[in-house]
N, C-alpha and C positions, 0 to 999 in steps of 0.2 A: 394755339399752335397745333395741339394734338388733333383737333377737328380738321384743320386745313391739311395737315400731313397725311391724314387717312382719307381725305376726300378723293373720290374717283370721278371719272368722266360721267358716269351714270349719276353720281351724287350731285353733280352740278346741274343736271336736268331735273332733279326732284323739285317739287313745288312746296311752298310754305304759305299757309293761309293765315292772315292776321288782320287786325283792325288798326288803322292809322290814328294819329292824334286828333283827326277830325271825326272819328267814329265811323269811317268808311271801311267796309270789308274789301280786302284785296287778296289775290293769290299771285305770287311771283316765284320764278325759278331761283334756286340757290345762286346760280351764276349771275343773274340780274341783280340780286341783292348784294352780292360781293362787289360787283362792278359799281353799283350805286355808292356803296360805302367808301370806296377809294376815291371816286370822282367827287362826291359831295364834300368830303373833308378837304380836298384841294380847293374847291370853290370857296369854302369858308376861310381857309388860310389866306387866300387872295383878298377876300373882303377885309379881313383884319389888317393885313399889310397896307391896303389902300387907305383905310381909316387912320391907321397910325401915321402914314406919310402925310395925309391931309391935316393932321393935327400938329405937323411940324417935327415929328420924331422919326427916327430910323427904326424900321420894323426888325424883329428878330429874323435871322436866317431860318428858312423852313425848307431849304433845298436838301432833299434826301441824299443825293449822290455826293454832295459836298460834305455833309455830316458823316457819311460812310467813309469817305476818303480821309477825313480828319480823325477817324477812330471814335467818333461821338456816338455811333450806333453799332451795336454788335450784330 
């Protein structure tokens, strides 16, 4: 949280160099990495919910705004 609270517009444009799990080198902006983080986690929550339904069960609610309204998220 401290990192995000102190992050500036210029900080979003900074780049980070890294090697992915396939051993490939990449350089991405902080903004692109944060966007990927949010979207990728949503993708996997959808996959898990679909697999749970396909197995005949009701998936857990993962709707952020609903959890916020219910006081489940601070």
